[in-house]
N, C-alpha and C positions, 0 to 999 in steps of 0.2 A: 511413414508418420510425422507430426506436427511436432517443434520441440516446444519445450516446456517452459523456458526461460527465452529472455528478450535475444536478439540477434544481434551482432554486430552491425555499429552502423555502414563499416564499408561494404559487409553481404546486403544490406539495404539497396545501399546507394548504388551498387552493381544489379541491382535488379532493376532497378527505377531508371536508368540510365539503357537497360536491355529492352526492356517492355514498357509498355504505354497501355495497360488493359481500358484505358476511357476513349484511347484511340480504335482498337483490337477490336472493342465490342460495339462502338458506334453509339453516337449520341440519340439514334433516332432509333426504336423500335420498329422493327417491318415485321410483316409476317409469318418467315421463316423461325423469327423468336418466338412467337405462340408455340409451334412446335418442338422446340428445343426443349432442353431441360427445365428453361422457364430463366425469363430477368430476375437479377439481384431486385429480389422486391420488400419494400417497406410494408406490410400485412396494415397499418396504421393510416396508410397513407393512402387517401380516397375512401378507406374503410366503406361508406356510406352510400358509395356508387357499387361496390361488388355485394355490399349484404344486400342490398333492395334486388340484385340480380338472383342473387343464391335461395330469396324470400322468392321470388317469380319463381324460380325451379322449383320452389318447396310448395308451390300453389299448385303447378300444374302434375307433379308424381303423385300429389295426395287426391287429384281430382276436383281440387275447388274450382281449375279453368282449365278448360282441352286443350286451349294453345293463347299465349299472352304476346305480350311483348314490350320493348325497355329504349329509349333512344338515352344515347350517355353523350352529349356535347363536354367541347372541352377547346379551347386553343392548342396551335401547335406543342408538341411536346409539353403537354400537360398530362402525358400519360395513360393514353387509349387504349390504345396497343397495349402495355403495361397491363390495364385492369381485364382483358380480353386473355393474355396469356396468367395473370392470378385465374382465372376461374379457368381454364383449361386445366393447371394443374393441380387445382382444387379437385375437380371434377374427378383426375386420373387418379388420384389420393385416395380419393371419399367414397365416390357416386357410382353410379351405374348408370350415368348417361353416356350417348354418344355426344360428339364433338363436331361438328362444321365450322371451318374457318374459311370467308369468303372476301380477300381482296381485292377490291371494285379497283385495284390499278392494272389487272389482269385481263380485264371487262376491256377488252381492247378494240370490239365495234357494238354500238348501243343496238343495231339491229339485231344481231345475235346475242341479244341478253339472256334468254334463256336457255341456248345452247350453252353459254359461257356459266351460269351455274349449273346445270348440269354436270359441267366437266369442274367446275371446284367442287362439287358436292363429292365425285367418282374422286376426285385428288385426295378431299378430306378424309375420307373413309379408308382411303389407303397408306394412312396412316397408323401408326402403330397405339393402340390402345391401351386394354390390359392384358395382364398376362403372357405378352409380347406377343401377341396378334392384333393383325390390321386390324381395323376397326369393320371392313366390309367381312373380316373372317368371325367377326365377333357375330354379326347378323346372320353369316352362313348355319354357324353352330348354332344358335337361336331357333332357326329354324331346324334344323335337324332335329333338335334336341325334340321339338315341339312333333316332330312328324313319327318318331320313333315311339313317344309316350298314346301317340293316337293309336297305335296300331299294339299297345299292350307291351313295347321291348322296355321297359322302365330300365331293367339293369343297364343294357346299351348307354340310353340316355346318359344316366346317373356319372356311365364311365367316361363317357365325351366328356361333363361337366365338367369334372376330376378332371382328366390327363386331355387337353387339347390339345397341346401339340402332341400325342402319340397321333391323333386323327391325322392331324396337316403331315406328317414325315413320313406315316407309315400305314394308319388303318385305311384313309379314305383313299390312298393312292392304289394299295393292293384290293377293295373292292370293286375299284372302277376295273381293273386288270382282272380280275377273274367274272364278272358278269357287265356287257359293257351297255346293258339297257339299266343299273343303278342309279342313274342321275334320273333317268325315265319316271322308275319306281318312286321315287325319294317327288319329284315334281309333281306327282298323280296323288300321292297321299296331300301333299300342302295344300291343293286343290280340293279334295274333300272339305279343308279346314276353312280355307280361305278362298272360295267361289270365284271371285270377281279382283282377284291380284291376277294382272298378264304373267302365262306358265314360262313364259322366256326370262324376263326379268327375275323369276325366281331361280331357274335354271342357272342363269350368268351367276345368280351368287353365291349358288351350289359350287359353281367350277372355282371359286375364289379358293377353294379349299384345297386345289390343287395346285401344287406349285410351278408344273409346269403349263398347267392352261389359265393359271390364274392373268396372268399382263393381259391374255385377249378377251379372255370375259371381263377384265374390269375397260379395256378399251371399250369392248359394247357396248358396257352400261354406260361410259363417257359422250356416248352418241356416235361415236368415229364408226365407220367401217370398217369391216377384215375382210382380208383376200375370200374369193371362194372356196378356196380347200378349208380351211381355218373357224370359216362359218361353217361350212358343211360338218367338220368334227363336231365342232361343239354343237351341234343343232342347233343353231341361231339364225334367227331370218337376219338377213344385210341388212344395216340405218344405211341408205341412200343418203348421199350427201346435200342433193335441195329438200328434202324433209327435215333437214337434222333440227332449224328454229322449231317449224311446226309442230315437231312431236316432243321436244328436248320436256317443255313445261309438263305436260302429262306422265311423260315420263320420270321426270323428280318426283312430281307429287306419288306416285307409285311407291317408289323408294323410298320417300319419308313417312309415309303411310304404313307401310310395310314395318319400319324400324320401328314406328312409334308402337306398334302391335305387342312391344318384346323389350324395348325399353325407351325413358324419356332421352331428349335430345333437343341442344340449344346448337342455332344458328344464326352466327356472327360476323354481321356484314362490318368492313372498316374501310378506310382510304376511300372514301365514295369521291372525295375532290379530284382525284386527278383526272386527264382528259383524257377523250378516247381516241381511235385514228381514221374512223369512220368521217363520212363530209356531210354527217347528218348535223341539225341545228340545234337538236335536244343537249338536254343538260344532262351530264351522269346522274349526279345526285337525285336528281327529283325521276329519272329513270328506275333507280337502283329503290327508290320510294315506292314506285309503284309495283315495282317487281314486288315487294313485303307485302304492300296489301292484297296484290293476286295472293299471294302466299297464303296470308293470313287469312282471308274470306274460304280460299277454297281449304284451308286446312280445319275451320271451325267448322265449315258447311258438310264436310267426310265423318268418317268414323275414327279419324286421326287424334290423341291426344298426347299431352305429357309434351309439349314442342314452346320452347322458347325462343321468339326471333329477338335478336339484341344488335342495335344499328349505332355505331361512331360514327360521330360527323364534327366537324366545326360549328360553335355557335351561330355564325353566321348562314352557315349551310343552311339550318333549322330556321333561324327569325327570316330570312329572304326567300327559301329555296322551296324547304318544303312547309312551311306552317300553312301557308296561304292556298297549295292544291286542294281542287276540289275531290269530289268523292270522298269524303271521309276518308284521304289516306294518312293526316295527320295523327287520328287516331290509330289508324291499324299501326303506325308504328312508333306507338308509345301509349297501345292501351291501359299497360299496369299500373303509370305513375301518371297519365294522363300528359306532365309536360316532363320533357328532358330532365334528367341529374345532369346538374353540373358540376364537373374536374373542379377541384382548388389548386391555387398555386401553392408553393412550398413556402415551409415556415423554416424558421432557425432551426428549430429541433428536428426537424423532419430531414431538411438537408445533411446536418450531422448524421443522421441515421442512415440515409442514403448512402451518402459515400463512404460512411465507416464499412456497408456490408458490401459494396463493389469491392474495396479494399481488401478486405476479409477474404474475399474469394482469389484474388492475386497474390496476397501473403501465404494462405494455407497452399495454392497450387506451385508457389517456388519455395513451399517448406521453410515459411520465414518468419521472428514474432517481431512484428515493428515495436518500439518503448509507447508509443500512443497509437491508438486503432487509424487516427486518420493521416497520419505520416505520410508523403512531404510536406502534408499542409497544416496548418492550426485550428483548431476548436475555433478560435478566434476568427479568424478568417472565411472558416464558410460558415460562421451564424452573419457573419456581414453580409452575406448576401441576402441573406432572408430580407433584410431591409428593402431589396427589390422586389420581391416575390418574385421570384424565378420560376421557369418550368423545370420538367426534369432534363429536360432538352438544353436547356440555359445551363443547367447546374453542367451538366456532362459534359458540355462542350467547354466552360469555363475551366475545369476538373483538366479533359485531354490538353490545355493550352496551357494547364499549369505544372503540370506532371514533372516536374524534373525534383532534382537533387539540389534543395535550399542553398542557394550560393547567386550572390546580388549579382555577380558577374556573368552568369549561365545565362544566354539568350534564349526566349521560351520560342520553342521550336513549333512554327508554322504547321497547320494542318491543314490539308487539303480535303474540304469536304466533300468535294463530288469522288473521289480517289477514295474515301470511306464507303460512301454509297454504295462504287461499282466494285469495291469488293466485297460488299456486303452482297450486294445482288450477282457475282460472279457466283460467289459459294450456291448461292441456290440453283444458279441454270447448271452449277457444276453436278448437283444433285438431284434433278430433276430433268438432264437432257433426255432420257429416252422419251419423256411423253413430248418435250417442248419438240425435237426434232420432227414430230408431227404432228406439231401443231401449225395447219398455214396460216391462218391471219397472225398470228404473234410472230414467225417467220417472216414474212411478206412485211410485216410493217417494223420489223426490226430492219431489214434492207431499204426500206421507203426513207426511215430517218436517214439510214450510213446515206444515198445518196442524195435526199434534203441539205444534208451538212458537205456537199461536194461542189455545189451550186456553187461557178463562178472557178471552179479548180483545175487543172490541168494533173492528170497522171497518162503516164505514155504517150506524150500528144495527142489525147483524147481531153477534152476542153467539154464539160460539165454545163451545159445552157441552162434543162429545166427538167424538170419530173410534171408529167401531165396522167391525169386518169386516162383511162381505157374505155373509148366511146366507140360503138354505141353499144350504153351500161347494158340492154336488154339483151342485147348478142352475146356480150361474154359473161355475161351472169358469174361475175369475181373469178373466173379461170386466170386470166393475164389478170395478174397484182397491180402494175402501173408503168407507167412507158419513162424511158432515160431518153431526153433529146439533148447531144452533144454534137460536138462539128469535131473531125479528124482531116485532116491537111482541108480545108476549107468545103468538107463534103459531110452534110447532115446526117446524124447516126439517128437512126429513130426504134430504141431495142425495149423490145416488149418483153418485161422476165416473169416469168411465172412460175412459181413454186407448186410441182405436185409430187405430194409425197402419200398419196392415197395409195392404199393398198387394191383396193376396186380396180379393176382393168377397165371397165366404163368409165370412169369416174379419169383415170390420166387418159384416156382414150380423145375425151370430150375438152379436154385442158389444151390436148397437142392438137387439136384439129384445129382450136382458136390460135392457138401460136404459129401454125402455116398459112392462115387467113392473112396477108399481109394489108392488101388490100382492103378488105373489107374494117383492118382495125388500125390503117396507116402505120405500118412498121414498114422497116427494110431489112431487120434483124431481128429473131425470137431465140429467147434464152429461155430454156429449160434447166428447173434446178429441181434436182433429186437425188436421193442418196442409195436408192435401193435400184436393183435392177430391174430390167422394161421386160418382162416376158417375153419371149420368142415364138413362146406357141401362140401369141397375138398376131393373125399376118399384117391386120389393119394395123396394130399399133407398131410392128415392125417399119409399114409401109410409111407413118405418117413422120417416123424416126428419122428413116433415109432420108424424106422430103426436107426435113428441118434442117437435116444436116449436110444436104447436097450443095456442090457450088452456087446453083441458081439463087437458093433460097439465103447461103451463107449464115443459118442459125448454129447452135451448139448450143450442148449438154453440160453443164458444168456439176459437179457430184458437189451437194451439198454436205461437204465434212461438218463433223462435230467440233472441232476444233477449234474452225473458223467464223462460226456462227455463235458461238458462246457468247465475246465480249461484244457484240453486235445485239443479242439478246441482252445481254447484261447490261447497257447503255440503255436499251430502249425504256427497261424496265426502270433504271431511274430517272429519266427522263418523266414516264410517267405519273412517277412518285416525288416529281421532285418538290411540291407542296409538304407534302411531308419529311422531307430531309431540309426542307427550308432554303432551297437551291433557286436560282433564277435559270430561264431559260439560255440566258446568255455564261453564267457557270458553267452548264452543262455544253452549251456548245463550243466555249474555250479549252475545256477540259479534254475533247474528242480531236481538234488541233491540234493542241498542245503533246498530246501523246501519238498524235499520230493513228488513232486506234482505227479510224476508217480507213484514211489513205494508202494507210500499208497493209490492211487487210486484202488475203491472198482470193477470198470469192469476189472481193470487188474487182477487182486487177482482172479477174477471168470473164466476170459479166463483161467488160467494156471490151477486153481485147479481139482480137480477131480471129485468133486461133488458140 
């Protein structure tokens, strides 16, 4: 309970010396903040932008438009992600809309843009929405209620609507146990209502109501393959890796169309300005703009309705890279307002209001009441900042650097912005490691970045000379991720590194076969990274593994441990989003070197060691 009278200055100063809320939360808003309880928000700040989005949502909800889009532009730190967070929180409190958040910082390979979008769509739907339900479960319940109403079971439909948690924890598992054709019967009824929807998509969505089966159903809905046994158990065809990108867009469209039959939704693209890890010359923001156009055109020509697409970017991204694109792309990115909505800088009043809000959270959490809402700052200090028209990020950074007990002799503590960004991304990695440990492109990109930072360095008598692509590309087909060229005792090492996390044994076999083709790919050591067992029932797999580990090939199998890959993934995400964090490549590299993040990593040591 919060005290009603002001706390003593000693109590308040002790709290200030113990915790710095501006450092702990960080100045840069990131995607994980959108899904949290929300950033401290001043509703009046850039209200013109969020109001325009809610107006667009109202238009599609009432049928004035089937699909529309809005672009928001603002300099780094002006609050683009804050606006998206505000929209998410308000929809959660008031609306029936489902919410999709797509941070382009995780779109690591532009050649797989549709697959990345499908993954993001699935991950967003796996976030909690209303009534403590995952958004996938909200969709599944809507399908189930419609099916029951269609066959006249109106009482059951009403009961599900009122008590959805009972359905998930008790009734649905019991129904599956009583009748192994229960899912089949629901799919059959749904197909009578929606004959053009892929029955396997309906089946997988319904499986999300089973707590035991939901992780596998969501993995399948993300476009990833399952083990043969699990695919058979769920009666789902397996997704083959070589067709992931080709099928991903149509897969995503079907899911979006299905959602729009029951609930309006908003799709938010953010952080367009990061860099990709592929070797294409394409610009990420332009590729995403083209994706938005393709989504817009496909959705508006279908039966889908009630969809808003929001894209947030820097002003120069719009002016230099998007506005001049052909084929009507700019109009599809900003259909509702023609021109993007520009965010404004903070003024004196909004700075005081923003800092007061952050400090209110801090003091409430500490059960303290300061004499003034902005202590240890003064209102005059904050108002003076308004003369420079700062961004939100600049104000929070200033507060982080000056959040000290007001004594002249007290030095201002320096805040390492890379450390703040790293800890923020690491928390996200910790929360989603079960998904990330299956994501070959991100795992490979994290290892590639790590080894790239080791070029010229020596670890255990092994000197890393360079990192190379694996050629011939048409034969490798992406199975071997990259090649480490190193020197050990005047002997050249050519280590092929392959992350093989697939459940599908055929995919693992395909990767293993390439990893032992030393002559074809100019290797003299192959390194398989995998966290799971390799099927002992597959003779071919066991023979391939035996050959890799034989004294002749001297290859190795490194267990892909989650704890070891987490920091490498976190620094990868910092690197990809460094523009959003106001960081330079040099700052990130310096942090990696100063912290020995890569040099001391056990995975790195195992990959380059002989045994």
